[in-house]
N, CA and C atoms as an extended XYZ file, in Angstrom:
339
Properties=species:S:1:pos:R:3:atomname:S:1:resname:S:1:resid:I:1 pbc="F F F"
N        25.547        2.852      -15.555 N   MET     1
C        24.355        2.466      -16.282 CA  MET     1
C        23.329        3.601      -16.166 C   MET     1
N        22.746        3.952      -17.282 N   ALA     2
C        21.736        5.008      -17.307 CA  ALA     2
C        20.413        4.472      -16.783 C   ALA     2
N        19.713        5.307      -16.084 N   GLY     3
C        18.408        4.931      -15.555 CA  GLY     3
C        17.399        6.019      -15.852 C   GLY     3
N        16.218        5.848      -15.303 N   VAL     4
C        15.131        6.781      -15.563 CA  VAL     4
C        15.451        8.178      -15.030 C   VAL     4
N        16.293        8.277      -14.033 N   ILE     5
C        16.633        9.570      -13.431 CA  ILE     5
C        17.748       10.287      -14.193 C   ILE     5
N        18.479        9.590      -15.050 N   SER     6
C        19.627       10.174      -15.745 CA  SER     6
C        19.296       11.442      -16.532 C   SER     6
N        18.213       11.495      -17.308 N   PRO     7
C        17.928       12.734      -18.036 CA  PRO     7
C        17.688       13.938      -17.118 C   PRO     7
N        17.052       13.721      -15.985 N   LEU     8
C        16.833       14.826      -15.049 CA  LEU     8
C        18.160       15.293      -14.461 C   LEU     8
N        19.024       14.377      -14.116 N   ARG     9
C        20.334       14.751      -13.558 CA  ARG     9
C        21.141       15.554      -14.580 C   ARG     9
N        21.087       15.131      -15.836 N   ARG    10
C        21.807       15.868      -16.878 CA  ARG    10
C        21.208       17.255      -17.052 C   ARG    10
N        19.883       17.331      -17.122 N   ALA    11
C        19.227       18.629      -17.288 CA  ALA    11
C        19.547       19.560      -16.124 C   ALA    11
N        19.637       19.010      -14.938 N   GLU    12
C        19.989       19.831      -13.769 CA  GLU    12
C        21.398       20.410      -13.924 C   GLU    12
N        22.306       19.641      -14.504 N   ARG    13
C        23.676       20.128      -14.704 CA  ARG    13
C        23.774       21.179      -15.801 C   ARG    13
N        23.117       20.939      -16.938 N   VAL    14
C        23.309       21.818      -18.095 CA  VAL    14
C        22.328       22.990      -18.156 C   VAL    14
N        21.172       22.876      -17.522 N   ALA    15
C        20.179       23.948      -17.594 CA  ALA    15
C        19.377       24.040      -16.291 C   ALA    15
N        20.044       24.268      -15.169 N   PRO    16
C        19.360       24.206      -13.877 CA  PRO    16
C        18.216       25.204      -13.717 C   PRO    16
N        18.308       26.348      -14.398 N   ASP    17
C        17.299       27.391      -14.221 CA  ASP    17
C        16.172       27.358      -15.249 C   ASP    17
N        16.230       26.437      -16.184 N   ARG    18
C        15.154       26.324      -17.183 CA  ARG    18
C        13.953       25.609      -16.585 C   ARG    18
N        12.771       25.941      -17.096 N   ASP    19
C        11.552       25.287      -16.624 CA  ASP    19
C        11.576       23.807      -16.957 C   ASP    19
N        11.273       22.995      -15.953 N   ALA    20
C        11.209       21.547      -16.131 CA  ALA    20
C         9.770       21.085      -16.249 C   ALA    20
N         8.900       21.674      -15.440 N   VAL    21
C         7.513       21.215      -15.395 CA  VAL    21
C         6.608       22.368      -14.983 C   VAL    21
N         5.435       22.381      -15.583 N   THR    22
C         4.394       23.330      -15.206 CA  THR    22
C         3.131       22.535      -14.943 C   THR    22
N         2.535       22.761      -13.786 N   CYS    23
C         1.302       22.067      -13.407 CA  CYS    23
C         0.401       23.096      -12.731 C   CYS    23
N        -0.632       23.516      -13.448 N   ALA    24
C        -1.518       24.580      -12.959 CA  ALA    24
C        -0.653       25.797      -12.648 C   ALA    24
N        -0.669       26.276      -11.413 N   ALA    25
C         0.092       27.476      -11.046 CA  ALA    25
C         1.521       27.155      -10.609 C   ALA    25
N         1.896       25.890      -10.598 N   VAL    26
C         3.227       25.482      -10.129 CA  VAL    26
C         4.180       25.396      -11.317 C   VAL    26
N         5.302       26.115      -11.214 N   ARG    27
C         6.378       26.036      -12.209 CA  ARG    27
C         7.645       25.690      -11.465 C   ARG    27
N         8.319       24.653      -11.927 N   LEU    28
C         9.553       24.213      -11.286 CA  LEU    28
C        10.675       24.130      -12.311 C   LEU    28
N        11.856       24.572      -11.913 N   THR    29
C        13.032       24.443      -12.759 CA  THR    29
C        13.595       23.026      -12.625 C   THR    29
N        14.577       22.737      -13.472 N   TYR    30
C        15.220       21.431      -13.365 CA  TYR    30
C        15.914       21.275      -12.023 C   TYR    30
N        16.552       22.342      -11.537 N   ALA    31
C        17.231       22.261      -10.234 CA  ALA    31
C        16.214       22.032       -9.120 C   ALA    31
N        15.094       22.739       -9.164 N   GLU    32
C        14.070       22.556       -8.133 CA  GLU    32
C        13.478       21.153       -8.190 C   GLU    32
N        13.193       20.687       -9.397 N   THR    33
C        12.611       19.353       -9.563 CA  THR    33
C        13.568       18.279       -9.063 C   THR    33
N        14.833       18.383       -9.443 N   ALA    34
C        15.821       17.395       -9.006 CA  ALA    34
C        15.972       17.424       -7.482 C   ALA    34
N        15.960       18.602       -6.898 N   GLY    35
C        16.053       18.716       -5.444 CA  GLY    35
C        14.868       18.076       -4.749 C   GLY    35
N        13.685       18.295       -5.292 N   ARG    36
C        12.480       17.700       -4.708 CA  ARG    36
C        12.547       16.173       -4.810 C   ARG    36
N        13.047       15.674       -5.935 N   CYS    37
C        13.174       14.219       -6.110 CA  CYS    37
C        14.153       13.629       -5.097 C   CYS    37
N        15.265       14.308       -4.879 N   ARG    38
C        16.235       13.823       -3.887 CA  ARG    38
C        15.638       13.837       -2.482 C   ARG    38
N        14.911       14.900       -2.147 N   ARG    39
C        14.299       14.974       -0.815 CA  ARG    39
C        13.250       13.886       -0.636 C   ARG    39
N        12.496       13.589       -1.690 N   LEU    40
C        11.509       12.514       -1.622 CA  LEU    40
C        12.197       11.184       -1.340 C   LEU    40
N        13.265       10.903       -2.077 N   GLY    41
C        14.010        9.661       -1.844 CA  GLY    41
C        14.547        9.595       -0.426 C   GLY    41
N        15.057       10.714        0.068 N   GLY    42
C        15.553       10.758        1.440 CA  GLY    42
C        14.458       10.531        2.460 C   GLY    42
N        13.295       11.123        2.226 N   ALA    43
C        12.162       10.947        3.148 CA  ALA    43
C        11.712        9.492        3.172 C   ALA    43
N        11.689        8.859        2.010 N   LEU    44
C        11.311        7.442        1.970 CA  LEU    44
C        12.333        6.600        2.728 C   LEU    44
N        13.605        6.950        2.591 N   GLY    45
C        14.641        6.255        3.340 CA  GLY    45
C        14.462        6.423        4.842 C   GLY    45
N        14.070        7.621        5.265 N   GLU    46
C        13.832        7.869        6.689 CA  GLU    46
C        12.638        7.077        7.210 C   GLU    46
N        11.724        6.724        6.313 N   LEU    47
C        10.590        5.877        6.701 CA  LEU    47
C        10.985        4.404        6.802 C   LEU    47
N        12.217        4.103        6.430 N   GLY    48
C        12.693        2.731        6.527 CA  GLY    48
C        12.706        1.979        5.210 C   GLY    48
N        12.383        2.642        4.109 N   LEU    49
C        12.430        1.978        2.818 CA  LEU    49
C        13.850        1.985        2.287 C   LEU    49
N        14.170        0.961        1.500 N   GLY    50
C        15.512        0.853        0.949 CA  GLY    50
C        15.498        0.318       -0.468 C   GLY    50
N        16.684        0.050       -0.961 N   ARG    51
C        16.854       -0.426       -2.340 CA  ARG    51
C        15.957       -1.626       -2.614 C   ARG    51
N        15.201       -1.528       -3.719 N   GLY    52
C        14.327       -2.615       -4.144 CA  GLY    52
C        12.927       -2.587       -3.552 C   GLY    52
N        12.700       -1.765       -2.515 N   ASP    53
C        11.344       -1.674       -1.962 CA  ASP    53
C        10.414       -1.030       -2.983 C   ASP    53
N         9.159       -1.419       -2.922 N   ARG    54
C         8.175       -0.946       -3.899 CA  ARG    54
C         7.312        0.158       -3.310 C   ARG    54
N         7.067        1.172       -4.166 N   VAL    55
C         6.264        2.335       -3.794 CA  VAL    55
C         5.150        2.466       -4.826 C   VAL    55
N         3.909        2.289       -4.387 N   ALA    56
C         2.760        2.359       -5.296 CA  ALA    56
C         2.318        3.815       -5.466 C   ALA    56
N         1.830        4.114       -6.678 N   VAL    57
C         1.414        5.472       -7.025 CA  VAL    57
C         0.105        5.406       -7.795 C   VAL    57
N        -0.861        6.199       -7.352 N   ILE    58
C        -2.107        6.359       -8.095 CA  ILE    58
C        -2.502        7.827       -7.971 C   ILE    58
N        -2.625        8.488       -9.099 N   GLY    59
C        -2.959        9.902       -9.026 CA  GLY    59
C        -2.977       10.554      -10.393 C   GLY    59
N        -3.352       11.812      -10.409 N   PRO    60
C        -3.427       12.546      -11.674 CA  PRO    60
C        -2.038       12.974      -12.146 C   PRO    60
N        -1.941       13.291      -13.426 N   ASN    61
C        -0.688       13.799      -13.968 CA  ASN    61
C        -0.445       15.191      -13.406 C   ASN    61
N         0.636       15.348      -12.682 N   CYS    62
C         1.025       16.644      -12.148 CA  CYS    62
C         2.483       16.558      -11.743 C   CYS    62
N         3.027       17.630      -11.213 N   HIS    63
C         4.436       17.633      -10.854 CA  HIS    63
C         4.747       16.595       -9.775 C   HIS    63
N         3.818       16.324       -8.892 N   ARG    64
C         4.075       15.335       -7.839 CA  ARG    64
C         4.231       13.927       -8.432 C   ARG    64
N         3.423       13.628       -9.433 N   TYR    65
C         3.516       12.329      -10.097 CA  TYR    65
C         4.886       12.182      -10.755 C   TYR    65
N         5.320       13.238      -11.432 N   LEU    66
C         6.640       13.233      -12.070 CA  LEU    66
C         7.731       13.036      -11.028 C   LEU    66
N         7.612       13.727       -9.903 N   GLU    67
C         8.617       13.602       -8.842 CA  GLU    67
C         8.690       12.170       -8.311 C   GLU    67
N         7.550       11.527       -8.180 N   LEU    68
C         7.541       10.137       -7.736 CA  LEU    68
C         8.219        9.236       -8.762 C   LEU    68
N         7.918        9.468      -10.044 N   TYR    69
C         8.485        8.635      -11.101 CA  TYR    69
C         9.978        8.853      -11.281 C   TYR    69
N        10.503        9.967      -10.806 N   GLN    70
C        11.936       10.220      -10.870 CA  GLN    70
C        12.621        9.924       -9.530 C   GLN    70
N        12.009       10.374       -8.443 N   GLY    71
C        12.628       10.273       -7.127 CA  GLY    71
C        12.689        8.874       -6.554 C   GLY    71
N        11.665        8.077       -6.810 N   VAL    72
C        11.639        6.717       -6.265 CA  VAL    72
C        12.745        5.865       -6.896 C   VAL    72
N        12.826        5.772       -8.231 N   PRO    73
C        13.933        4.998       -8.810 CA  PRO    73
C        15.297        5.628       -8.518 C   PRO    73
N        15.329        6.952       -8.424 N   GLY    74
C        16.578        7.630       -8.110 CA  GLY    74
C        17.124        7.230       -6.754 C   GLY    74
N        16.242        6.802       -5.858 N   ALA    75
C        16.637        6.337       -4.530 CA  ALA    75
C        16.801        4.822       -4.489 C   ALA    75
N        16.715        4.169       -5.651 N   GLY    76
C        16.930        2.725       -5.716 CA  GLY    76
C        15.688        1.896       -5.445 C   GLY    76
N        14.531        2.547       -5.385 N   MET    77
C        13.280        1.837       -5.125 CA  MET    77
C        12.521        1.639       -6.440 C   MET    77
N        11.427        0.911       -6.378 N   VAL    78
C        10.671        0.557       -7.571 CA  VAL    78
C         9.293        1.208       -7.519 C   VAL    78
N         8.910        1.871       -8.607 N   VAL    79
C         7.582        2.474       -8.718 CA  VAL    79
C         6.588        1.412       -9.165 C   VAL    79
N         5.443        1.365       -8.492 N   VAL    80
C         4.348        0.479       -8.876 CA  VAL    80
C         3.186        1.377       -9.308 C   VAL    80
N         3.023        1.591      -10.633 N   PRO    81
C         1.929        2.456      -11.088 CA  PRO    81
C         0.598        1.726      -10.997 C   PRO    81
N        -0.405        2.421      -10.497 N   LEU    82
C        -1.746        1.857      -10.391 CA  LEU    82
C        -2.695        2.655      -11.267 C   LEU    82
N        -3.695        1.989      -11.790 N   ASN    83
C        -4.664        2.610      -12.686 CA  ASN    83
C        -5.880        3.066      -11.886 C   ASN    83
N        -6.169        4.350      -11.924 N   ALA    84
C        -7.295        4.913      -11.177 CA  ALA    84
C        -8.637        4.390      -11.660 C   ALA    84
N        -8.676        3.784      -12.820 N   ARG    85
C        -9.936        3.252      -13.353 CA  ARG    85
C       -10.218        1.826      -12.877 C   ARG    85
N        -9.263        1.234      -12.179 N   HIS    86
C        -9.490       -0.117      -11.668 CA  HIS    86
C       -10.443       -0.088      -10.477 C   HIS    86
N       -11.087       -1.207      -10.250 N   THR    87
C       -12.001       -1.333       -9.118 CA  THR    87
C       -11.196       -1.456       -7.827 C   THR    87
N       -11.829       -1.224       -6.685 N   PRO    88
C       -11.113       -1.408       -5.424 CA  PRO    88
C       -10.528       -2.816       -5.271 C   PRO    88
N       -11.233       -3.818       -5.771 N   VAL    89
C       -10.731       -5.198       -5.686 CA  VAL    89
C        -9.455       -5.336       -6.521 C   VAL    89
N        -9.462       -4.784       -7.722 N   GLU    90
C        -8.278       -4.860       -8.579 CA  GLU    90
C        -7.101       -4.099       -7.972 C   GLU    90
N        -7.381       -2.936       -7.404 N   LEU    91
C        -6.326       -2.156       -6.763 CA  LEU    91
C        -5.755       -2.910       -5.563 C   LEU    91
N        -6.637       -3.507       -4.775 N   GLY    92
C        -6.186       -4.285       -3.623 CA  GLY    92
C        -5.296       -5.438       -4.041 C   GLY    92
N        -5.681       -6.123       -5.118 N   TYR    93
C        -4.868       -7.229       -5.619 CA  TYR    93
C        -3.493       -6.727       -6.046 C   TYR    93
N        -3.461       -5.616       -6.797 N   ALA    94
C        -2.188       -5.075       -7.282 CA  ALA    94
C        -1.291       -4.674       -6.119 C   ALA    94
N        -1.875       -4.068       -5.107 N   LEU    95
C        -1.079       -3.666       -3.940 CA  LEU    95
C        -0.514       -4.879       -3.209 C   LEU    95
N        -1.356       -5.877       -3.017 N   GLU    96
C        -0.892       -7.080       -2.317 CA  GLU    96
C         0.143       -7.829       -3.139 C   GLU    96
N        -0.119       -7.977       -4.436 N   ASP    97
C         0.776       -8.721       -5.314 CA  ASP    97
C         2.138       -8.044       -5.443 C   ASP    97
N         2.143       -6.728       -5.439 N   SER    98
C         3.396       -5.990       -5.604 CA  SER    98
C         4.205       -5.885       -4.320 C   SER    98
N         3.571       -6.138       -3.188 N   SER    99
C         4.211       -5.960       -1.875 CA  SER    99
C         4.666       -4.524       -1.654 C   SER    99
N         3.911       -3.572       -2.207 N   ALA   100
C         4.243       -2.161       -2.020 CA  ALA   100
C         4.206       -1.818       -0.537 C   ALA   100
N         5.210       -1.096       -0.089 N   ARG   101
C         5.291       -0.717        1.322 CA  ARG   101
C         4.636        0.625        1.580 C   ARG   101
N         4.508        1.435        0.527 N   VAL   102
C         3.927        2.770        0.642 CA  VAL   102
C         3.009        2.994       -0.558 C   VAL   102
N         1.927        3.726       -0.332 N   LEU   103
C         1.016        4.106       -1.411 CA  LEU   103
C         0.869        5.618       -1.401 C   LEU   103
N         1.189        6.238       -2.536 N   PHE   104
C         0.938        7.663       -2.726 CA  PHE   104
C        -0.298        7.798       -3.591 C   PHE   104
N        -1.196        8.675       -3.191 N   THR   105
C        -2.392        8.907       -3.975 CA  THR   105
C        -2.759       10.379       -3.959 C   THR   105
N        -3.255       10.850       -5.068 N   GLY   106
C        -3.717       12.229       -5.162 CA  GLY   106
C        -5.168       12.286       -5.552 C   GLY   106
N        -5.821       11.133       -5.529 N   ILE   107
C        -7.237       11.067       -5.893 CA  ILE   107
C        -7.970       10.227       -4.870 C   ILE   107
N        -9.297       10.384       -4.865 N   GLU   108
C       -10.098        9.536       -4.011 CA  GLU   108
C       -10.363        8.223       -4.721 C   GLU   108
N       -10.086        7.142       -4.039 N   VAL   109
C       -10.345        5.813       -4.573 CA  VAL   109
C       -11.597        5.307       -3.893 C   VAL   109
N       -12.624        4.923       -4.673 N   PRO   110
C       -13.861        4.475       -4.026 CA  PRO   110
C       -13.624        3.233       -3.172 C   PRO   110
N       -14.221        3.228       -2.018 N   GLY   111
C       -14.109        2.082       -1.123 CA  GLY   111
C       -15.127        1.013       -1.455 C   GLY   111
N       -15.085       -0.084       -0.743 N   PRO   112
C       -16.049       -1.163       -0.989 CA  PRO   112
C       -17.468       -0.669       -0.690 C   PRO   112
N       -18.449       -1.248       -1.349 N   PRO   113
C       -19.842       -0.819       -1.124 CA  PRO   113
C       -20.309       -1.047        0.300 C   PRO   113
């Protein structure tokens, strides 16, 4: 069954040295991107996460966001996207409701007043 990671795996096979993503000064090939995604999945596994566990993500569009969106499902886990424009109360509800075990963030989220 094809999943969200399938296009990256195919691109890694057929064009490993082609540029996959550019974010500011960072340029990654398909092989580099796929490797980073696998290492991310492995690191999450070492933290004790497994198939079906939820990983929340809130952050700007960049190569790290892409890696999370590919690496988390590639490791059998579920991505929980969060909206940076939500209030802290809304974010707290989403985190609790989703039962996310880990939160990745690349932005500052305002705390309660």
